[in-house]
BATI-683482 format. One record per residue: residue in one letter; x, y, z of N, C-alpha, C in turn. Coordinates in pm, whole numbers, plus 32768, in hexadecimal, padded with zeros to 4 digits. Example, Ala and Ser with C-alpha at 12.3 -4.5 7.8 and 13.67 -1.06 7.14 Angstrom:
BEGIN
A85277DC7830C84CE7E3E830C85287EB6830C
S85057F1F82C485577F9682CA850A80038313
***
This chain:
BEGIN
M145D78073BC8147B78933BE7146978EC3B6D
K143C79653B85142F79CA3B1B14AD7A203B1F
V14F67A213AB015787A633AAC157A7ACE3A3E
L15AF7B423A6115C27BB03A0116577BCA39F0
V16857BCC397417107BF0395517107C7C391A
V17647CD3394F176D7D5D391F17DE7D6738B9
G17C07D9E384118277DB137DB17F57D8A3751
S184B7D9D36EC181C7D86366318877D513605
G18F87D21363A19677CF935E4197C7C6335DB
G19EF7C3E35A11A127BB135951A267B6F361C
R1A5C7BBA367A1A6D7B86370319E67B61373F
E19847BBB372E18FF7BA1376718BB7B2C3720
H18D27B1D369D18997AAA365518D37A28368D
A19577A2836A6199879B036DD196379913769
I195179F937BA191C79E43842188E79AB383B
C183A79E637E417B079B437D417AF792537A1
W180479093740180F788137051833781B3770
K1890784037C818BA77E43831185077D7389F
L1811784738C517A87842392B173177F138FC
K171477F8387A16A377AF384016B177183856
Q172E76EB38661749765C3879172D762E3908
S1717768C396416FD766839EF166C763D3A02
P165775C83A3E15CC759C3A56158475F43ABA
K15CF76453B051590769C3B6A1558771D3B2E
V158477403AB4155377BA3A7414D0779B3A2A
T146477D03A5E13E177B73A2213BA782239BC
Q13E5789F39D513CD790C3977144A7961396E
L1471798538F214EC79D138DC14CE7A4F388B
F14FB7ABF38BE14E57B40387E156C7B853869
C15737BE0380715EC7C2E37F215C57CBC37C9
A16047D1F380815E57DAB37EC16657DF937CD
P16717E353755160D7E3136E916177DB8368D
G16867D6D369516967CF9363E16B97D2135AF
N16B77CBE355416CE7CD934C5168B7C6C3472
G16A17C7033EF165C7C14339616767B8233B1
G16EE7B6033DF170E7AD533FD16E17AAA3486
I16EF7B0534E716C47AE8356F162E7AC93572
A15E37B09351815517AF33511152D7A6234F5
Q158E7A1434C41574798734A7157D792F3525
V15BB7964359115C77914360B158779563685
A156879D8367A152E7A2136EB14C77A8536B6
Q146E7AAE370D140D7B1536E8144E7B9D36FD
C14587BEC3692149A7C6E369B143C7CD936D1
V14737D30372314287D9C376214687E203737
D141A7E7D370314507EF836CA146F7F603736
I14DB7F473781150A7FA637E515A17FB537D2
K15D2803037CD1661804937C016AD800C3835
A17217FD2381917717F933883179B7FF638EE
T17A2807638CC17CE80DB392C175A81203975
D16DF80FA3955166A81393996164C80EF3A18
V169581163A80168D80CF3B0015FF80D03B37
E15C081443B36153B81523B7114D480FA3B2B
A14D580FE3AA6147380AE3A5A148F80193A69
M150F7FF23A6F15337F643A7B15037F2E3B02
V151B7F7B3B6C14F17F503BF114597F453BF8
A14147FA83BC013817FA73BC213497F2E3B79
W13847F103B0313547E9D3AB5136F7E1A3B00
A13E67E0D3B37140B7D933B8013AF7D7E3BF8
K138B7DEB3C3913327DE33CAE12A47DC03C83
D12727E053C1C11EA7DEE3BEC11D67D603BB9
N12427D263B8212387CA13B4712747C343BA0
A128E7C573C1D12B97BF73C84132F7BA03C59
M139B7BE13C2F14137B963C0914537B553C84
D14807ADA3C7414C57A943CE2155B7AB33CE3
L158F7ADC3C6E161C7B023C66162E7B5D3BEC
V167E7BC63BFD16A57C1C3B8D173C7C153B7F
V176B7BF23B0817FA7BE93AEB18227C693AA2
V18707CBD3AE4189C7D3B3AA619237D213A64
A19247D1B39DE199B7CEE399619FA7D5B3966
P19CA7DCF39351A277E3338FE1A647E8F3966
D1ACF7ED5393E1B177F2C399A1AC87FA939C4
D1A867FEB39661A43806A398619DB805E39F5
P1978800339EB19177FFA3A5819537FCF3ADD
L19BE7F803ADA1A037F5C3B561A407FD83B96
A1A81802B3B441ABF80A53B771A5681083BAA
L19DE81013B701971815A3B99192B812B3C1A
G194C80B23C47191180803CC3188F80353CB0
M187C7FF33C3E17FF7FAB3C2717EC7F393C8A
V18597EF33CAD184E7E853D0E181F7EBB3D95
D18567F2B3DC0182D7F693E3F17987F893E3D
A176A7FC43DCC16DE7FEE3DC116807F753DC1
L16A77F0C3D7D16557E923D7A164B7E543E05
E16BD7E453E4716BD7E093ECC166C7E5D3F2F
A16777EE23F22162A7F3C3F7A15947F2B3F66
A156E7F023EEC14E17EEC3ECD14B57E5D3EED
G150F7E0E3F2714EE7D853F4E14FB7D203EDF
I15447D433E7215567CE93E0115E47CB23E02
P15F67C2F3E10167D7BF73E0E16C27C163D8A
A17417C403D92178B7C643D1918157C263D1A
F18477C043CA118CF7BCF3C9319257C3B3C53
G19957C583C9319F17CBD3C621A247D0E3CD7
P1A957D533CC61ACC7DA33D331A7A7E213D4C
R1A787E4B3DCA1A3A7ECB3DEC1A927F3C3DB6
K1A587FB43DB61A9C80293D7B1B2680403DB7
N1B3380303E3B1BB4804F3E7A1C1E7FE63E5A
A1BF57F713E261C557F0C3DF91C6C7F153D62
A1C057F3B3D171C117F493C861C737FB83C60
V1C96800D3CC01CF780793CA71D7F80413C7F
I1D987FC33C9B1E187F853C741E297F883BDC
E1DB97F8E3B931DBE7FA23B021D9E80313ADB
A1D40806E3B211D0F80F23AFB1D79815F3B0A
S1DDE81483B5D1E4A81A93B6B1ED181633B67
K1F1B817A3AFB1FA0813E3AF11FFE81763B5B
A1FE981F63B7E203B82323BE8202581E93C6C
F1FA781C93C8B1F8A817E3D061FD180F73D05
S1FC580AF3C951FFE80273C912097802B3C9C
K20D580903C5C2167809A3C66219380BB3CF5
E214981133D38216A81353DC4215880BB3E1E
L20EF806C3E0220D87FF13E4F214E7F923E41
M217C7F813DC521ED7F263DAD226D7F593DEF
K22817FDC3DEB22F880143E2B22F27FFC3EC3
K227F80193EFE2270800D3F9022847F7E3FC0
Y224F7F1D3F7322537E913F9F22BF7E3F3F56
R23177E853F10238C7E473ED023667DD73E70
I23007DF33E2022D77D963DB623217DBE3D37
P236A7D623CF723C27D873C8823787DC53C11
T23A67E3A3BE6236C7E803B7223D67EDD3B39
A23B57F203ACB24147F7C3A8B24267FF93AE0
R249F80353ADB24B680B93B19245E81203AD4
Y242E81823B2023CC81DF3AE623CB82633B31
E238982C53AF4236583423B3622D983693B05
T229183B33B57220983E03B35220984783B26
F21C084A93AC121C085383AA42134856E3A8B
T211D85E93ABB20A586363A9620CE86B73A4F
D215186D23A4A2186874A3A0A21CE87233989
L21A5875E391921DB8739389622718753388D
A229C87C938B7232987EC38AA2382878B38FA
A23558767397123A2870739C323A9867F3980
A233986543942233685D438FC239585D63885
E23968645383C23EE865037C72481864F37F1
D24A18696385D252B869738902559860B38B7
Y24FE85C038F7251F85393924253B84DE38AD
I24E784EA384624FA849837CD258284B5378D
R25A4853637812625855C3744269A85283798
A268A852B381B26F584FC387327068464386D
Q2696841C385F269B8389386026C1834F37D9
G26968392376D26AF835C36E8264A82F036C3
A266182B136512604824B361D265081C93605
P2608815735FC257581493604254081643691
I24C481933695248481B6371423ED81A53704
V23A7818C37722317816E376C22C881E137AA
V2262820F3761220A827A3791217E824137A2
K21448252381920BF8219383620618286386B
A1FE7828938331F7E82DB386F1F59829C38F5
D1F4582EF395B1F2A82BA39E11EA6826D39E7
G1E3F82A039A61DB9826539B21D9982003946
L1D1981D839421CEB817438E21CEA81AD3855
A1D1B815D37F41D22818D376A1D0C811B3707
L1CB280BE372B1C8C804F36D11D057FFE36A2
G1D6A7FF236F91DE07FA436D51E3D7FE83673
K1E22806836531E7180AC35EC1EC6811E3624
G1EC3813436A71F0681A636E21F97818E3705
V1FDA813636B92067811736D120B48129364E
V2120817536542176818635DF220381583604
V223480F535BA22BF80C935CA231181173564
A234B81863590239081E33536241E81B6351B
Q244181AD349B24C881823475252981F7346B
T24F182723464254582E9345E2512834F34C4
V256983AD34E825418417354524D08469350A
E24D984883489247184D9344823EA8492344C
E23E9840F3437236C83C2343D233183C734CA
A238683C1352F235683C835BA231E845335D8
L236184BB35A62331854435BC22AA85583579
E229B85213500221A852A34B821AC84E33508
A21CE846F3540216B8421358C213C846C3608
V219A84A73650217584EC36CC2123856A36AD
R214285AC363F20F386223617206785F935EC
A205F858935A31FDC855935761F82853835EE
M1FBE850336561F7184DE36CE1F4E85583723
M1FB385AC373E1FA1861737A11F6786983765
V1F8886B536E71F5B873236A81EE3871A364C
D1EF286B935F01E86869F358F1E13864F35CC
K1E29861636431DC185C9368A1D8A85563635
R1DE7850D35F51DBE849D35A01D6C843635EE
F1D878428366E1D3C83CA36C21CEA8412372C
G1CC58490370F1C7684DE376E1CC584F737ED
E1C7F84F4385D1CC1850F38DE1D1E849E3908
S1D13842938C71D6C83B938E81DFF83DC38D2
G1E17843D38781EA08463385A1ED084E138A0
S1E82851438FE1EAC858D39471F278571399C
K1F3284F539C81FA884C73A111FE6845739BD
V206A845539B320AC83EB3967211483A539BD
V212A8326399E219682D939DC21FD82BF396F
I227882E1398A22E482C9392A23458266396A
E235E81F9392223AF81903960241681553900
E24768110393B24DE80D038EA249F8068388F
C24E08051381E24AF7FED37BF24EC7F6637E1
M249A7F0C381524CA7E86383724CE7E2E37B9
T25217DC937BB25297D6D374925147CDD3777
G24E17C8D371B24C87C003737243E7BD93708
P241D7B59370A23997B2C36E2232E7B5F3744
E22B97B83370F22487BAD376321EA7B373779
V21BA7B2C37F3215B7AC2381720EA7B003869
T20717AD138521FFF7AFA38A31FD87A8738FE
V1FC57AA3397D1F8C7A4039D81F107A7E3A19
L1E9B7A4539FB1E1F7A6C3A3D1E117A173AB9
A1DD77A513B221DCB7A053B9F1D467A233BE3
F1D0879BB3C181C9079CC3C6B1CBD79F43CF7
C1C777A553D331C9A7A843DBA1C1C7A923E0F
D1C287A743E911BB77A883EEC1BD87AEA3F5C
G1C467B343F4B1C707B943FB11CEC7B673FFB
T1CF87AE2400E1D6E7AAB40511DB07A3B4000
T1D5D79E43FC61D9179753F741D9A79A13EE3
I1E0379753E9E1E1279903E0F1E2F790E3DC6
V1DE578F33D5A1DF8787A3D0A1E1178A33C79
P1E8E789A3C4A1EAB78C03BC01E6878613B5D
M1E3E78983AED1E0978473A7E1E7D781B3A27
T1E6077CE39C01EC977AA39611EFC782A391F
S1F7E783139051FBB78AB38D21F8E78C73843
S1FA8794038141F847964378B1FE579CE3757
Q1FD979E936D7202D7A4F36981FD77A9D3636
D1FD07B20364B1F837B7A35F51FE07BB13588
H1FA57BDA35191FF17C1934AD1FB67CA53497
K1FF57D0A34D11FBB7D9034D81FC97DE13457
R203A7DD2341320537E2833A01FF77E04332B
A1FD77E6732D91F727E5632701FA27DFC31FD
F20257DFF31E120557DBE316720B67D4C3185
D20C97CF5312021247C84312B21AE7CB23159
G21F47C57319D227A7C7631CC227B7CD33242
N22087CDD328821FB7D3832FB221E7DC832D5
R21E67DF3326321FA7E7C323621757EC73238
G21807F4D322F21077F9E322920D77FCA32B2
P2066801132B52034804733341FFF7FDB3392
N1FFA7FFC34121FBD7FA334741F277F9C345D
T1EF07F2734721E5F7F1134661E2D7ED734E9
G1DAC7EB734EE1D777E6F35611DA37DDE3564
G1DDE7DAF34F51E0C7D2434EB1DDF7CE53469
M1E3D7CB0341B1E1F7C7633981E197BDE3399
G1E2E7BA4340F1E297B1234191E6F7AE63498
A1E577A6934BF1E957A36353A1EA3799F3531
I1F07796D35781F1978DD35851F1E78B83619
S1EFF783B36371F09780836C01F24777236BA
P1F827740370A1FDC77893764205277C63718
S209C781F375D2114785A3720218777F63725
P21CD77E236B5223E778436B522B277B4370C
Y22B47836372E2322786C377F230E78583815
Y22927837383D2270783938CB227F77AD3906
T22F57793393E2316770F397422DF76FF3A02
P22D776853A3622AD76713AC1230876BB3B24
E238A76C43B0423E7770B3B5B23C777A03B5F
L23A777D83AEA238178653AE322FD787E3B2D
A22A1781F3B1E221F782C3B61223078333BF8
Q228877E03C2D22A277DF3CBD22E178633CE9
R233F78933C99238279113CBB231E79863CB7
C22C679873C52226279F23C48220179EE3CBE
M21DC79763CE7218179683D5A21C079A63DD7
E223F79883DED228379B63E6622A97A4B3E61
E22D17A7C3DED23077B043DE222A17B6B3DB4
I22357B3D3D7021D87B9D3D3221477B863D5B
F21137B0C3D4620837AF43D5820577B033DEA
L20927AB23E43206D7ABA3ED0208D7B433F0C
P21047B7D3EF0211F7C023F2520B97C6C3EF8
T20867C603E7D20247CC23E4C1FA07CB63E98
V1F6F7C3B3EA81EF17C273EEF1EFE7C523F81
R1F707C333FBD1F877C5B40491F947CF34055
A1FD47D313FF11FE47DC33FF21F5C7E083FEA
M1F067DD73F921E817E133F831E307E044004
A1E3B7D9040441DF47D7A40C31E2B7DD7412F
A1EB07DE641321EEF7E3C41961EC87ECE4184
E1EAB7EF541081E827F7F40EA1DED7F964103
G1DA87F2E41321D187F3B41481CC97F3340C7
R1D037EF140621CC47EE53FDF1CC37E513FB3
P1C887DF840011C8D7D693FDD1C567D523F52
F1CA07D043F031C7B7CF03E771C2E7C6D3E66
Q1BB07C773E3C1B5D7C033E1D1B347C0C3D8B
G1B567BA63D3F1B347BA93CB01BA37B683C61
V1BBB7B9C3BE91C287B6B3B951C937BD73B8E
L1D0C7BB23BB81D7E7C0D3BB31DD97BE23B41
Y1DF87C433AEC1E477C2B3A731ED67C5A3A8C
F1F357C003A791FC27C243A8620017C2339FB
G20257C9A39C920747CA3394F21067C9E3977
L214C7C37394E21D57C20397D223A7C2A390B
M22B27C5B392C23237C5638CF238B7BFA390B
L23B67B9738BE241B7B3938EF24A47B7038CA
T24D67BCA391E25537C11390125CD7BBC3925
P26437BE338F826BD7B9B392126D07B9B39B9
D26917BFC39FF269B7C033A9126297BBA3AD7
G25D67B763A8A25657B303AC624E07B6F3A9E
P24707B313AC523ED7B653AA023CE7BEA3AE6
K23957C473A99236D7CC93AD022E17CEC3A9E
V229A7D3E3AEB22127D663AC522177DD93A61
V21D67DC639EF21C37E31398D21487E8239B4
E20DB7E3A39D3205E7E7C39F920037E1A3A42
Y1FA77E523A8D1F397E063AC71EB77E2E3A81
N1E5C7DD03A721DD27DEF3A4E1D787DB33ABA
A1D027DEB3AC81CA67DC03B331C397D633AFE
R1C587D1C3A8F1BF17CC83A4E1C367C6C39E9
F1BE97C1439AB1C1C7BC0393F1C547C1838D0
G1CC57BF138951CF67C33381E1CA67C0737A5
D1CAA7C57373D1C657C3736C01CC97C4F364F
P1CF87BE836091CB97B6535F11CEF7AF03644
E1D427B0936AB1D747A9836FA1D037A453735
C1C987A88375E1C257A43379C1BEE79D53742
Q1BE579F336C01BAB799336621BFF7913365B
A1C83792436591CDC78B036531CDC786436D8
V1CE778AD37461CF3786D37CA1C73782537F2
L1BFF786637E41B817825380C1B6077AD37B3
S1B9877A9373B1B83773536E41BC776B9371C
L1C2876CF37761C70765F37B31C3F763D3841
L1BE2768D38751BAF767438FD1B5275FA38FD
D1B6C759E39581B1F7520395D1AC6751A39D9
S1AAE75903A181A5B75973A9019E575F53A77
D198975F63AD71913764D3ACF193C76DC3AF5
L193377383A94195E77C13AAD190878063B15
L188777E83B17182F78253B7B185C78003C09
D187E77823C1E18AD77553CA2192977A43CCC
I198477BD3C6D19FF78063C8D19DF78973CAF
F198778D53C61195F795F3C7E1924796B3D0B
L18CE790D3D2E188E79103DB318F678FB3E21
A195678A23E0819BF78883E6C1A1579053E82
C1A32794D3E161A7F79CB3E231A327A303E77
R19B37A3D3E5919617AA13E9D194D7A803F30
E194779FE3F4F192579D23FD819A079AE402B
G1A1979C73FF61A9279B240451AB57921405E
R1A9278C940011AB2783A40131AF678003F97
L1B4978533F591B8F78283EE01BF177B53EFC
D1C2377AF3F771C8377453F981C4876BA3F8B
A1BC376B03F8E1B81762C3F821B4176173EFA
A1B5276753E9D1B10766C3E1B1B5076003DC2
D1AFD75C43D6D1B2A755E3D0F1B4C75A43C8B
I1BCF75B63C721BFB75FB3BF81C58759F3BAA
R1C2675713B381C7175123AE41C81754B3A57
W1CEC751F3A151D08754E398D1D1774D9392D
K1CE674EB38B51CF47484384E1D85747E381F
P1DB3740837F71E38740237B91E337444372F
G1EA7746436FA1EAA74A036751EBD75363678
A1E977577360A1EAF760635FA1E3C764635AE
A1E3676CB35B61DCD771635711E0A778D3529
C1DCB77B434BB1DF5782B34701D79787B344B
C1D7A78FD34691D0F795734411D4779B933DA
L1D1079B733611D387A0F32F41CCE7A7C32E4
V1CF77AFB32F11C987B6A32E51C8D7B973254
L1C137B9D32231BF57BD4319F1BC37C6231B5
A1C0B7CC2317C1BF17D4F31991BC67D9C311D
S1B907E1331351B6A7E6D30C81BE77EB43094
G1BF37EBF30101C637F062FD31C6A7F943008
G1CE27FBE30331CF28043306C1D0180423103
Y1CCE7FD731451CDB7FCC31D61D6E7FC731FC
P1D9F800B32641D53805132CC1D3280E432AB
G1D47810D322D1D1E819332021C8C819131D6
S1C6C81DD31701BE081E431411BBF816E30E5
Y1B42814330EB1B1680D0309D1A8080DC3086
G1A4F808E302319C0808D300419768028305B
K18F480363060189E7FDA30AD18287FB03056
G17E27F49308517667F20304517777EC42FCE
Y17EF7E8B2FBE18077E302F4E17D47DA42F6E
P178A7D652F1317597CDD2F2B17CD7C792F3B
I17BC7C1A2F9618217BB22FAD17EC7B302F75
T18397AF12F1C18107A722EE1186E7A032F0D
G183D79862F00189079112F1A189078DF2FA9
L184879233003184878F63090180F786A309E
D17B178473047177277C3305017CB77553014
Q183D777C2FDB189777192F9F191276FC2FF5
V1919773D306A198D772B30C3198A769F3101
E19FB765C30FE1A0675D631391A7A75D2319D
N1A69757F32041AD3756432661B0575E232AD
A1AAA764032C61ACE76BA330E1A4F76FB3342
T1A60775333A419F277A533D81A0C783633AF
V19A87877337819B87902334F1978795B33B9
F19CC79A53401199A7A043464198C7A8C3421
H19177AC9343018FD7B4A33F2192F7BB9344C
A19887C0E341419C17C7C346119727CFD344C
D19507D1933CF19037D9333B318AE7D7F3337
T183D7D3F334A17DF7D2732DD17537D563307
A16FD7D6132A516717D8332BF16197D323261
Q159A7D2C3280153A7CEB322814EB7D5731DE
K14E97D4B315A14A27DAD310814567D63309B
D13D27D73309D137C7D2F303A13967C993037
G13A87C5F30AE13BB7BCE30B814467B9E3094
Q14A37BFA307E152C7BD43059158F7C0E30BD
I15FE7BC330D216697BF5312916C07C5430D8
V16D87CCD3110172C7D3130CD17997D62312B
T18027D9E30F2186E7DD53143183D7E52318D
N18767E68320618487EDA325618B97F1B32A6
G19377F00327B19A77F3932C61A2B7F113289
G1A967F2432D61B1E7F0932A61B437E7732A8
R1B3F7E3B331F1B557DA933281ACD7D67331A
V1ABB7D1732B41A367CE632901A1C7C5932C6
L1A787BFD32AC1A657B7132D31AE67B38330E
G1AD87AD233631B4A7A8933981B3879F5337C
V1B7A79C233151B6D793532EE1BCB78E33348
T1B90788A33991BDD784834041BD777B133F6
A1C4E777433ED1C5876E333DC1CA976A5344B
V1C84762A346F1CCB75DC34D51CFF755C3493
A1D7C753734B21DB874C034761E1F748634D7
P1E50740B34BA1EB173CD35151F34741A3523
T1F60745F34B81FDB74AD34BE1FBF753D3493
L201B759734B7200A76233493200B763533FC
E206775F333B9207175FF33281FEE75D432E4
E1FB4756733151F35753832DD1EC2759A32FA
A1EC475D633701E5C763833931E6576B33339
I1EE076E133201EF4775432C81EC47734323B
D1EEC76C032071EC1769731801E29768D3179
A1DEB765731E11D59764431E11D1076CA31E3
A1D45772C322E1D0577B032331D0B77F531AB
Y1D7F77EE31691D8A782C30E61D3477E5307E
A1D2F775F30851CDB771430261C487736303C
A1C20774430BA1B93776230D91B6C77ED30A9
A1BCD784830A31BB078D230791BA278DE2FE1
N1BD0787A2F991BD078802F051B4C78A62EC5
P1ADC78672EED1A5E78872EA91A20790D2ED1
I1A53794C2F3B1A1679C72F6C1A447A3F2F18
H19E57A962EFA1A087B0D2EAB19AE7B832ECE
F19EB7BF82ED119A07C762ED219FA7CE02E93
Q19BF7D4B2E631A0A7DB32E1D1A7A7DE92E74
D1AF37DF52E371B6A7E2E2E781B9B7DDA2EEE
M1B767D5A2EF31BA27D032F611C3B7CF82F63
T1C737D002FDB1D047CF42FE91D267CA13064
F1D9A7C6130631DC77C1330D81E5C7BFD30CC
R1E9A7BDC313C1F287BBB313A1F3A7B2A310F
H1FAB7B1030CC1FC67A8A309820297A3C30EE
D20517A77315F20BC7A3931AF20997A2A3243
I20187A2132611FEF7A0E32EE202979893321
G206C7991339420A7791933CF212B78F03393
R215A793C333021D8791532EC2245797E32FA
V222979E7334922907A4F3361229E7A6633F7
***
């Protein structure tokens, strides 16, 4: 089969890496891809959000399957456009991807179907939002309604910090139109766990659990990022919790989406908080998380292409989905200054000296035959080992020889 993966990050590199292992994949393409993805797939210079050009290219080149991996093209309806053109696609349609594209929609869905989540209110009026914050007090969580590259959430420790956040979103338009509407919710406490799940519209099969590390600095301090590292499985996620989440959150969500006329086919991301009152939903995403994807797919012991096809064709209940024993750790090497301003184009050295790990490229480019930095999160060094502690040690050891100007990373992934 000829397969095209849409996207250019570490998640897409991991998907391409795993698809490359399938004997059924005869040709693999990625648009636009990056410097590392080019080593496993043929990169095509089309923006991930250019729906028209992507559909035209997929049609002209007779793709057998297109995997739409990032949030933006899913929200734009790329899967709908591909299917309308007769090209099989993996990922939720636009009316299902709204579960991530609008936090207000997802919160209303949870309220309607009694899926446990934080108490909240939604606002389009600044003064009303400010009054609510003052009335509720802090800590409190402020979220931009729309897509914001994983950065549109502020966990405010003071009322003033929350007021600043809501003004930045609604007045300063820090996230563009995504912040025109905000969701303000109670601050839940407890360990956070991510569970990614394959869905075919009716059947849901959770993957091995994971834990993302969102804050920029050690000790879970600093601004939110797209993710500075991930481990899998989460030590907090017991079989008993998994059963409870299936009954109270996972199945009810898939059934709710079907009942709303929005059947979800693809990968559904559950961001969970294990509160003293039980597991609750922090957020949904309509695709693999990044960097959770790198850790989780490193433990998958089945053919990813077969699973994608089963999701798309409504036969996930019969799919062969197996997981390797052990654990995985993905350590993100980032550009100094991320998630704020940072430099680009710095040569990366030491990649050929990495041992006992896979390096997934998140934002790199090829320049004059050399791999250079091209964004905030640059690389995801991912190791698999019999125990979590060994996987963490292996990821950090593997990162040792890698260097680029202003390189930064957290030193406590999997240990906080």
